[in-house]
C-alpha positions as CSV (number, residue, x, y, z in Angstrom):
1,X,10.9,-9.0,-6.3
2,X,11.2,-11.4,-9.3
3,X,8.8,-11.3,-12.1
4,X,5.7,-13.4,-11.4
5,X,5.6,-16.7,-13.2
6,X,3.2,-17.6,-15.9
7,X,0.7,-19.1,-13.5
8,X,0.5,-15.8,-11.6
9,X,0.1,-13.8,-14.7
10,X,-2.7,-16.0,-15.9
11,X,-4.4,-15.7,-12.6
12,X,-4.1,-11.9,-12.6
13,X,-5.6,-11.7,-16.1
14,X,-8.5,-13.9,-15.2
15,X,-9.3,-12.0,-12.0
16,X,-8.9,-8.6,-13.8
17,X,-11.4,-9.7,-16.4
18,X,-14.0,-10.7,-13.9
19,X,-13.4,-8.1,-11.3
20,X,-11.5,-5.0,-12.4
21,X,-12.9,-4.6,-15.9
22,X,-16.6,-4.5,-15.0
23,X,-16.0,-2.3,-11.9
24,X,-13.8,0.2,-13.9
25,X,-16.4,0.4,-16.7
26,X,-19.2,1.1,-14.2
27,X,-17.2,3.9,-12.6
28,X,-16.3,5.4,-15.9
29,X,-20.0,5.5,-17.0
30,X,-21.3,6.8,-13.7
31,X,-18.8,9.6,-13.7
32,X,-20.6,11.2,-16.6
33,X,-23.5,13.8,-16.6
34,X,-26.0,11.3,-15.2
35,X,-24.4,11.4,-11.8
36,X,-25.1,15.1,-11.5
37,X,-28.8,14.6,-12.3
38,X,-29.4,12.4,-9.3
39,X,-29.5,15.5,-7.0
40,X,-32.6,16.8,-8.7
41,X,-34.5,13.5,-8.7
42,X,-36.6,13.2,-5.6
43,X,-37.6,9.6,-6.3
44,X,-34.0,8.5,-6.2
45,X,-33.3,10.0,-2.8
46,X,-36.6,8.8,-1.5
47,X,-35.6,5.2,-2.6
48,X,-32.1,5.7,-1.1
49,X,-33.4,6.8,2.3
50,X,-35.9,3.9,2.3
51,X,-33.1,1.5,1.4
52,X,-30.9,2.8,4.3
53,X,-33.8,2.6,6.7
54,X,-34.7,-1.0,5.7
55,X,-31.1,-2.2,5.6
56,X,-30.3,-0.7,9.0
57,X,-33.4,-2.2,10.6
58,X,-32.7,-5.5,9.0
59,X,-29.1,-5.5,10.1
60,X,-30.1,-4.7,13.7
61,X,-32.7,-7.5,13.7
62,X,-30.3,-9.9,12.1
63,X,-27.6,-9.1,14.7
64,X,-30.0,-9.7,17.6
65,X,-31.3,-13.0,16.1
66,X,-27.8,-14.3,15.0
67,X,-26.2,-13.3,18.3
68,X,-28.8,-15.2,20.4
69,X,-28.6,-18.3,18.2
70,X,-24.8,-18.2,18.4
71,X,-24.9,-17.8,22.2
72,X,-27.1,-20.9,22.5
73,X,-25.7,-23.2,19.9
74,X,-22.0,-22.2,19.4
75,X,-21.0,-21.6,23.0
76,X,-23.2,-24.2,24.7
77,X,-23.5,-28.0,24.1
78,X,-27.3,-27.8,23.6
79,X,-29.5,-30.8,22.8
80,X,-29.9,-31.4,19.0
81,X,-27.2,-28.9,18.4
82,X,-26.1,-29.9,14.9
83,X,-29.7,-30.1,13.6
84,X,-30.5,-26.7,15.1
85,X,-27.4,-25.1,13.6
86,X,-28.4,-26.4,10.2
87,X,-31.9,-25.0,10.6
88,X,-30.6,-21.6,11.8
89,X,-28.5,-21.3,8.6
90,X,-31.2,-22.6,6.3
91,X,-33.0,-19.2,5.8
92,X,-29.8,-18.0,4.0
93,X,-30.1,-20.8,1.5
94,X,-33.7,-20.3,0.7
95,X,-33.9,-18.0,-2.4
96,X,-35.2,-14.5,-1.3
97,X,-38.0,-14.4,-3.9
98,X,-39.2,-17.8,-2.6
99,X,-39.0,-16.7,1.0
100,X,-41.0,-13.5,0.2
101,X,-43.6,-15.5,-1.7
102,X,-43.9,-18.0,1.1
103,X,-44.6,-15.3,3.7
104,X,-47.0,-13.6,1.4
105,X,-49.0,-16.8,1.0
106,X,-48.8,-17.5,4.7
107,X,-50.7,-14.3,5.5
108,X,-53.4,-12.1,4.2
109,X,-57.1,-12.9,3.4
110,X,-56.4,-15.0,0.4
111,X,-53.9,-17.4,2.0
112,X,-55.0,-21.0,1.4
113,X,-53.3,-22.1,4.5
114,X,-55.1,-19.6,6.7
115,X,-58.4,-20.2,4.9
116,X,-58.0,-24.0,5.5
117,X,-57.4,-23.4,9.2
118,X,-60.2,-20.8,9.6
119,X,-57.7,-18.1,10.6
120,X,-57.8,-15.9,7.5
121,X,-58.3,-12.1,8.2
122,X,-61.4,-10.4,6.7
123,X,-61.5,-9.9,2.9
124,X,-60.1,-6.6,1.8
125,X,-57.5,-6.4,4.5
126,X,-54.0,-5.7,3.3
127,X,-51.2,-8.3,3.6
128,X,-49.2,-7.3,6.7
129,X,-45.9,-8.1,5.0
130,X,-46.3,-5.5,2.3
131,X,-44.3,-2.4,3.2
132,X,-41.4,-1.5,5.5
133,X,-42.3,-3.9,8.3
134,X,-42.3,-7.0,6.1
135,X,-39.1,-5.9,4.4
136,X,-37.2,-5.4,7.6
137,X,-38.6,-8.6,9.1
138,X,-37.7,-10.9,6.1
139,X,-34.4,-9.3,5.3
140,X,-33.5,-9.6,9.0
141,X,-34.4,-13.2,9.0
142,X,-32.3,-13.9,5.9
143,X,-29.4,-11.8,7.4
144,X,-29.3,-13.6,10.7
145,X,-27.4,-16.6,9.4
146,X,-24.7,-14.2,8.1
147,X,-24.2,-13.0,11.7
148,X,-24.3,-16.5,13.0
149,X,-21.6,-17.6,10.5
150,X,-19.4,-14.6,11.2
151,X,-19.5,-15.6,14.9
152,X,-18.9,-19.2,14.1
153,X,-15.7,-18.3,12.3
154,X,-14.4,-16.6,15.4
155,X,-15.6,-19.4,17.7
156,X,-13.4,-21.8,15.7
157,X,-10.4,-19.7,16.6
158,X,-11.4,-19.0,20.2
159,X,-8.7,-20.1,22.7
160,X,-10.0,-22.4,25.4
161,X,-7.4,-20.9,27.7
162,X,-9.5,-17.7,28.0
163,X,-12.4,-19.7,29.6
164,X,-10.0,-21.7,31.8
165,X,-8.4,-18.5,33.1
166,X,-11.8,-17.0,33.9
167,X,-12.8,-20.2,35.7
168,X,-9.6,-20.2,37.6
169,X,-10.5,-16.7,38.9
170,X,-13.7,-18.1,40.3
171,X,-16.1,-17.2,37.4
172,X,-19.0,-19.6,36.7
173,X,-19.2,-20.9,33.1
174,X,-21.9,-18.4,32.2
175,X,-19.9,-15.5,33.7
176,X,-16.8,-16.7,31.8
177,X,-18.8,-16.5,28.6
178,X,-20.1,-13.1,29.4
179,X,-16.9,-11.4,30.6
180,X,-14.1,-13.3,28.8
181,X,-15.6,-14.8,25.6
182,X,-18.1,-12.3,24.3
183,X,-15.5,-9.4,24.2
184,X,-13.5,-11.5,21.9
185,X,-16.5,-12.3,19.7
186,X,-17.6,-8.6,19.4
187,X,-15.8,-8.3,16.1
188,X,-17.8,-11.2,14.8
189,X,-21.0,-9.4,15.7
190,X,-19.8,-6.2,13.9
191,X,-18.7,-8.2,10.8
192,X,-22.0,-10.0,10.7
193,X,-24.0,-6.8,11.0
194,X,-22.0,-5.4,8.1
195,X,-22.7,-8.4,6.0
196,X,-26.4,-8.3,6.8
197,X,-26.6,-4.6,6.0
198,X,-25.0,-5.1,2.6
199,X,-27.1,-8.2,1.8
200,X,-30.3,-6.3,2.7
201,X,-29.3,-3.2,0.7
202,X,-28.7,-5.3,-2.4
203,X,-31.6,-7.7,-2.2
204,X,-34.1,-7.6,-5.1
205,X,-36.4,-10.6,-4.6
206,X,-37.8,-9.6,-1.2
207,X,-37.6,-5.8,-2.1
208,X,-39.7,-6.3,-5.2
209,X,-42.3,-8.8,-4.0
210,X,-43.0,-6.9,-0.8
211,X,-42.0,-3.3,-1.7
212,X,-43.9,-2.9,-4.9
213,X,-47.3,-3.9,-3.6
214,X,-46.6,-2.0,-0.4
215,X,-45.7,1.2,-2.5
216,X,-42.4,1.3,-0.8
217,X,-39.8,0.8,-3.6
218,X,-36.2,0.5,-2.7
219,X,-33.2,1.5,-4.7
220,X,-32.7,-2.0,-6.2
221,X,-36.3,-2.0,-7.4
222,X,-35.9,1.5,-8.9
223,X,-32.8,0.3,-10.9
224,X,-34.8,-2.6,-12.2
225,X,-37.8,-0.4,-13.1
226,X,-35.8,2.2,-15.0
227,X,-33.7,-0.4,-16.9
228,X,-36.8,-2.4,-17.7
229,X,-38.7,0.6,-19.0
230,X,-36.1,2.0,-21.4
231,X,-33.5,-0.7,-21.8
232,X,-29.9,0.2,-22.8
233,X,-30.9,3.8,-23.4
234,X,-31.0,4.4,-19.6
235,X,-27.6,2.8,-18.9
236,X,-25.9,6.0,-17.9
237,X,-28.7,6.8,-15.4
238,X,-28.8,3.2,-14.1
239,X,-25.0,3.3,-13.8
240,X,-25.3,6.4,-11.6
241,X,-28.0,4.7,-9.5
242,X,-25.7,1.6,-9.1
243,X,-22.9,3.7,-8.0
244,X,-25.2,5.4,-5.4
245,X,-26.2,1.9,-4.2
246,X,-22.6,0.9,-4.0
247,X,-21.8,4.0,-2.0
248,X,-24.6,3.1,0.5
249,X,-22.8,-0.1,1.3
250,X,-19.8,1.7,2.7
251,X,-20.9,1.5,6.3
252,X,-21.2,-2.3,5.9
253,X,-17.8,-2.6,4.3
254,X,-16.2,-0.4,6.9
255,X,-17.8,-2.5,9.7
256,X,-16.2,-5.6,8.2
257,X,-12.8,-3.9,7.8
258,X,-12.9,-2.7,11.4
259,X,-14.0,-6.1,12.6
260,X,-11.1,-7.8,10.7
261,X,-8.6,-5.5,12.4
262,X,-10.0,-6.2,15.9
263,X,-10.1,-10.0,15.4
264,X,-6.4,-10.4,15.1
265,X,-5.8,-12.6,18.2
266,X,-4.2,-16.0,17.8
267,X,-6.0,-19.2,18.5
268,X,-4.9,-21.7,21.1
269,X,-6.4,-24.9,22.3
270,X,-9.8,-25.3,20.6
271,X,-12.8,-23.9,22.5
272,X,-15.2,-26.5,23.8
273,X,-18.9,-25.5,24.3
274,X,-19.9,-25.4,28.0
275,X,-22.5,-27.6,29.6
276,X,-25.8,-25.7,29.4
277,X,-27.8,-24.9,32.5
278,X,-31.5,-25.8,32.9
279,X,-32.4,-22.3,31.9
280,X,-30.3,-22.7,28.7
281,X,-32.1,-25.9,27.8
282,X,-35.5,-24.2,28.3
283,X,-34.4,-21.6,25.7
284,X,-34.4,-24.3,23.1
285,X,-38.2,-24.1,23.0
286,X,-38.5,-20.5,21.9
287,X,-35.7,-21.1,19.4
288,X,-37.6,-24.0,18.0
289,X,-40.8,-21.9,17.8
290,X,-38.8,-19.2,15.9
291,X,-37.5,-21.7,13.4
292,X,-41.0,-23.2,13.0
293,X,-42.4,-19.7,12.3
294,X,-39.8,-18.7,9.7
295,X,-39.3,-22.1,8.0
296,X,-42.1,-24.6,8.5
297,X,-45.2,-22.3,8.4
298,X,-44.2,-20.3,5.3
299,X,-43.1,-23.4,3.4
300,X,-46.4,-25.2,4.4
301,X,-48.2,-22.1,3.0
302,X,-46.3,-22.4,-0.2
303,X,-47.1,-26.0,-0.7
304,X,-50.8,-25.4,0.2
305,X,-51.0,-22.6,-2.4
306,X,-49.5,-24.9,-5.0
307,X,-52.2,-27.6,-4.3
308,X,-55.4,-25.5,-4.5
309,X,-57.0,-24.4,-7.8
310,X,-56.9,-20.7,-6.9
311,X,-55.9,-18.4,-4.1
312,X,-58.5,-17.9,-1.3
313,X,-59.6,-21.6,-1.5
314,X,-59.3,-24.0,1.4
315,X,-57.3,-27.2,0.8
316,X,-59.6,-30.2,1.1
317,X,-59.7,-33.6,-0.6
318,X,-62.2,-32.1,-3.1
319,X,-60.0,-29.1,-4.0
320,X,-56.6,-30.8,-3.9
321,X,-55.1,-30.6,-7.4
322,X,-51.7,-31.2,-9.0
323,X,-52.5,-29.2,-12.1
324,X,-50.1,-26.4,-11.3
325,X,-47.2,-28.9,-11.0
326,X,-48.4,-30.5,-14.2
327,X,-48.4,-27.1,-16.0
328,X,-44.9,-26.5,-14.7
329,X,-43.7,-29.8,-16.1
330,X,-45.8,-29.8,-19.3
331,X,-43.8,-30.1,-22.6
332,X,-43.1,-26.7,-24.1
333,X,-43.9,-24.8,-20.9
334,X,-42.0,-21.6,-20.1
335,X,-41.2,-23.2,-16.7
336,X,-39.3,-26.0,-18.3
337,X,-37.3,-23.5,-20.3
338,X,-36.5,-21.5,-17.2
339,X,-35.4,-24.6,-15.3
340,X,-33.2,-25.5,-18.3
341,X,-31.7,-22.0,-18.4
342,X,-31.0,-21.9,-14.7
343,X,-29.5,-25.4,-14.6
344,X,-27.4,-24.6,-17.7
345,X,-26.1,-21.3,-16.4
346,X,-25.5,-22.5,-12.9
347,X,-23.8,-25.7,-13.9
348,X,-21.6,-24.0,-16.5
349,X,-20.6,-21.2,-14.2
350,X,-19.8,-23.7,-11.4
351,X,-17.7,-25.9,-13.7
352,X,-15.7,-23.0,-15.2
353,X,-15.2,-21.3,-11.9
354,X,-14.2,-24.6,-10.3
355,X,-11.6,-25.2,-13.0
356,X,-10.2,-21.7,-12.8
357,X,-10.1,-21.8,-9.0
358,X,-7.3,-24.4,-9.0
359,X,-4.6,-22.3,-10.7
360,X,-5.8,-19.1,-9.2
361,X,-5.7,-20.5,-5.6
362,X,-2.2,-21.8,-6.1
363,X,-1.1,-18.4,-7.4
364,X,-2.5,-16.6,-4.4
365,X,0.9,-16.9,-2.7
366,X,2.0,-13.9,-4.8
367,X,1.1,-10.5,-3.5
368,X,0.1,-9.1,-6.9
369,X,-2.5,-12.0,-7.3
370,X,-3.9,-11.4,-3.9
371,X,-4.3,-7.7,-4.6
372,X,-6.1,-8.4,-7.9
373,X,-8.3,-10.9,-6.2
374,X,-9.7,-8.1,-4.0
375,X,-11.5,-6.7,-7.1
376,X,-13.4,-10.0,-7.4
377,X,-14.2,-9.9,-3.7
378,X,-15.7,-6.5,-4.3
379,X,-18.0,-7.8,-7.1
380,X,-19.4,-10.3,-4.6
381,X,-19.6,-7.9,-1.6
382,X,-21.4,-5.2,-3.5
383,X,-25.1,-5.6,-4.5
384,X,-25.9,-7.8,-7.5
385,X,-27.5,-4.9,-9.3
386,X,-24.1,-3.2,-9.5
387,X,-22.5,-6.3,-11.0
388,X,-25.4,-6.6,-13.5
389,X,-25.1,-3.0,-14.7
390,X,-21.3,-3.2,-14.8
391,X,-21.5,-6.2,-17.0
392,X,-24.0,-4.6,-19.4
393,X,-21.8,-1.6,-19.8
394,X,-18.7,-3.6,-20.3
395,X,-20.2,-5.9,-23.0
396,X,-22.1,-3.2,-24.8
397,X,-18.9,-1.2,-25.1
398,X,-17.3,-4.0,-27.2
399,X,-17.6,-4.3,-31.0
400,X,-20.8,-6.3,-31.6
401,X,-21.7,-6.3,-27.9
402,X,-25.2,-5.2,-28.6
403,X,-26.0,-8.6,-30.0
404,X,-25.2,-10.2,-26.6
405,X,-27.7,-8.0,-24.7
406,X,-30.5,-10.1,-23.2
407,X,-28.8,-13.5,-24.0
408,X,-27.7,-16.3,-21.8
409,X,-24.1,-15.5,-22.6
410,X,-24.5,-12.1,-20.9
411,X,-26.0,-13.7,-17.8
412,X,-23.3,-16.3,-17.8
413,X,-20.5,-13.7,-17.8
414,X,-22.3,-11.9,-15.0
415,X,-22.5,-15.1,-12.9
416,X,-18.8,-15.6,-13.4
417,X,-18.1,-12.1,-12.1
418,X,-20.6,-12.4,-9.3
419,X,-19.6,-15.8,-7.9
420,X,-15.9,-16.0,-8.6
421,X,-15.0,-15.3,-5.0
422,X,-17.4,-18.0,-3.7
423,X,-15.7,-20.7,-5.8
424,X,-12.2,-19.5,-4.9
425,X,-12.4,-19.2,-1.1
426,X,-12.6,-22.9,-0.1
427,X,-9.9,-23.8,-2.6
428,X,-7.6,-21.0,-1.5
429,X,-8.0,-22.0,2.1
430,X,-7.2,-25.6,1.2
431,X,-4.2,-24.6,-1.0
432,X,-2.7,-22.6,1.8
433,X,-2.3,-25.8,3.8
434,X,-0.5,-27.8,1.1
435,X,3.1,-28.8,1.7
436,X,5.2,-26.7,-0.7
437,X,7.8,-29.6,-0.8
438,X,5.4,-31.5,-3.1
439,X,5.5,-28.7,-5.7
440,X,9.3,-28.4,-5.5
441,X,9.8,-32.2,-5.8
442,X,7.6,-32.3,-8.9
443,X,9.4,-29.3,-10.4
444,X,12.7,-30.9,-9.7
445,X,11.7,-34.1,-11.6
446,X,10.9,-32.0,-14.7
447,X,7.1,-31.9,-14.4
448,X,5.6,-29.0,-16.3
449,X,2.8,-26.7,-15.1
450,X,-0.1,-28.7,-16.4
451,X,1.3,-32.0,-15.1
452,X,1.9,-30.5,-11.7
453,X,-1.7,-29.1,-11.6
454,X,-3.1,-32.5,-12.6
455,X,-1.0,-34.9,-10.6
456,X,0.2,-33.0,-7.6
457,X,-2.4,-30.3,-6.7
458,X,-5.7,-31.6,-8.1
459,X,-6.0,-34.8,-5.9
460,X,-5.8,-33.1,-2.5
461,X,-7.8,-30.0,-3.6
462,X,-10.5,-31.9,-5.5
463,X,-13.0,-31.9,-2.5
464,X,-12.6,-28.1,-2.0
465,X,-13.0,-27.5,-5.8
466,X,-16.2,-29.5,-5.8
467,X,-17.5,-27.8,-2.7
468,X,-16.8,-24.4,-4.1
469,X,-18.5,-25.3,-7.4
470,X,-21.5,-26.7,-5.6
471,X,-21.8,-23.5,-3.6
472,X,-21.8,-21.5,-6.8
473,X,-24.5,-23.7,-8.3
474,X,-26.6,-23.6,-5.2
475,X,-26.8,-19.8,-5.2
476,X,-26.8,-19.3,-9.0
477,X,-29.6,-21.8,-9.8
478,X,-32.2,-19.5,-8.1
479,X,-30.4,-16.2,-8.5
480,X,-32.8,-13.3,-9.3
481,X,-31.1,-9.9,-8.9
482,X,-28.6,-10.2,-11.7
483,X,-30.8,-12.2,-14.1
484,X,-33.8,-9.8,-13.6
485,X,-31.7,-7.0,-15.1
486,X,-30.0,-9.1,-17.9
487,X,-32.6,-11.5,-19.2
488,X,-34.4,-11.2,-22.5
489,X,-37.0,-13.1,-24.5
490,X,-36.5,-16.8,-23.9
491,X,-33.7,-16.4,-21.4
492,X,-35.6,-16.0,-18.1
493,X,-34.3,-18.0,-15.2
494,X,-36.0,-19.7,-12.3
495,X,-35.7,-16.7,-10.0
496,X,-37.1,-14.4,-12.7
497,X,-39.9,-16.8,-13.5
498,X,-41.1,-17.0,-9.8
499,X,-41.1,-13.2,-9.7
500,X,-43.0,-12.8,-13.0
501,X,-45.6,-15.4,-12.1
502,X,-46.4,-13.7,-8.8
503,X,-46.3,-10.3,-10.4
504,X,-48.7,-11.5,-13.1
505,X,-51.2,-12.8,-10.6
506,X,-50.4,-16.6,-11.1
507,X,-49.6,-17.2,-7.4
508,X,-50.5,-21.0,-7.3
509,X,-48.2,-21.7,-10.2
510,X,-45.5,-19.5,-8.7
511,X,-45.8,-21.6,-5.6
512,X,-45.5,-24.8,-7.6
513,X,-42.3,-23.6,-9.3
514,X,-41.0,-22.5,-5.9
515,X,-41.6,-25.9,-4.4
516,X,-39.7,-27.6,-7.2
517,X,-36.9,-25.1,-6.9
518,X,-36.6,-25.9,-3.2
519,X,-36.3,-29.6,-4.0
520,X,-33.5,-28.8,-6.4
521,X,-31.7,-26.7,-3.7
522,X,-32.1,-29.6,-1.2
523,X,-30.5,-32.0,-3.7
524,X,-27.6,-29.7,-4.2
525,X,-27.2,-29.2,-0.5
526,X,-27.2,-33.0,0.0
527,X,-24.5,-33.4,-2.6
528,X,-22.4,-30.7,-1.0
529,X,-22.8,-32.2,2.4
530,X,-21.4,-35.5,1.3
531,X,-18.3,-33.6,0.2
532,X,-18.3,-31.5,3.3
533,X,-17.2,-34.5,5.4
534,X,-13.8,-34.3,3.8
535,X,-13.4,-30.5,4.2
536,X,-12.3,-28.4,7.1
537,X,-15.0,-26.9,9.3
538,X,-16.6,-23.7,7.9
539,X,-16.0,-24.6,4.3
540,X,-19.8,-25.2,3.8
541,X,-22.0,-22.6,5.6
542,X,-24.3,-25.2,7.2
543,X,-21.4,-27.2,8.6
544,X,-19.7,-24.6,10.9
């Protein structure tokens, strides 16, 4: 095989920096004496078993919810289908710490919404979402869109001939779906369950806001607690904990690998959703009630909490106040700094990853580049806590690296490592469909590499580049797992701010910040949706 050209070598170096280097440094540190001490630490194994329990329960719940939603909306031409699909995917795009805060403020004796409606439980009763029940429920709700999207990816490749053959043998449409279609979609259920398991295992926002008050800490919380308590001195121990957390994700990774092997059938004529029966149409009502319960009610509670002077007060014309929003937007407020930090980090990461995605995606035709890209896939597939600890270890091992600890530069590098795959996937998919004759023609006319990138490849790939960058910005602007482990004085981000405000007893202001964060997410989703009209189906998660 000929030596890879300069483009491929550059792509491999970039991917190795963001994927291989942090992962290798984490493995090297965790292989030390700290790994042997885990066996004697009862709190570690207790947190690990709790994490497995919660992640398994959340994955099962997510699979059930996502499977039912896919059966109704992907396989049947239901009324209001597009809008319902968007709402089913929306829980994935709500930052986990905001979802946890919304459910906390929608329940319990001090909920302003329940107090306003006269439905609040007696004073002194515990919030029902604190503890394992709330963790499994919320993580299952956030994981259901992952199952839905995994099934949507297979439905797009589903050959319509399968349904036609079943109908030709006398099966009704419902029987054709049950006996011919669902066996082909089983790998999607398995892949989605694996994704939901890994996402639940690595979640920090929900785990912290519900697990700490419920005295049910998970492994991600334990990593944060130990790193926060002792700082860099605990890096070896934290690296071992991160490696344990990564090892716990193996069932989810194996489920995805097994699903990929079983989903190798070729697509034919595009599948068309069947006409729903009357019973199918009636099932829209419970689906709408579910979406109302997991989206509208918690978000209404969040807004109500932001508009009252204090928790436990009813919202009336006399108590309505905007002072928490005013405090959020006041000059010199920590909230403005957090907004600025999050916007700066997310925008810069999205821009740089978007620019890098163009040459890397074009170099993916080389096997060596694809193999190196698997390392960056791993940094996104594994929990964010592993990425954060790996980046700390890598940077502190460099000369003068200690000066970077707790700075925005460290968080920025972690965001690059964490979200590289997210920016690359839509561009790589679009680049694979380009006509290679354009490249050869430009090369034959003497065009250099930079000119070919700018004049030949950039115009057709620009929508995919922008969509990938917006996806990065959408997830990074409210990211909490990585930044909670890496931030220092003056560098807290929006996700960390919401957590700190709630943890410090300032729930109304946390609700106000969350409402503004959701407005920002909505604006980014709107911008991405405008680009999504020019992209293939499935590029954006809410446009399957």
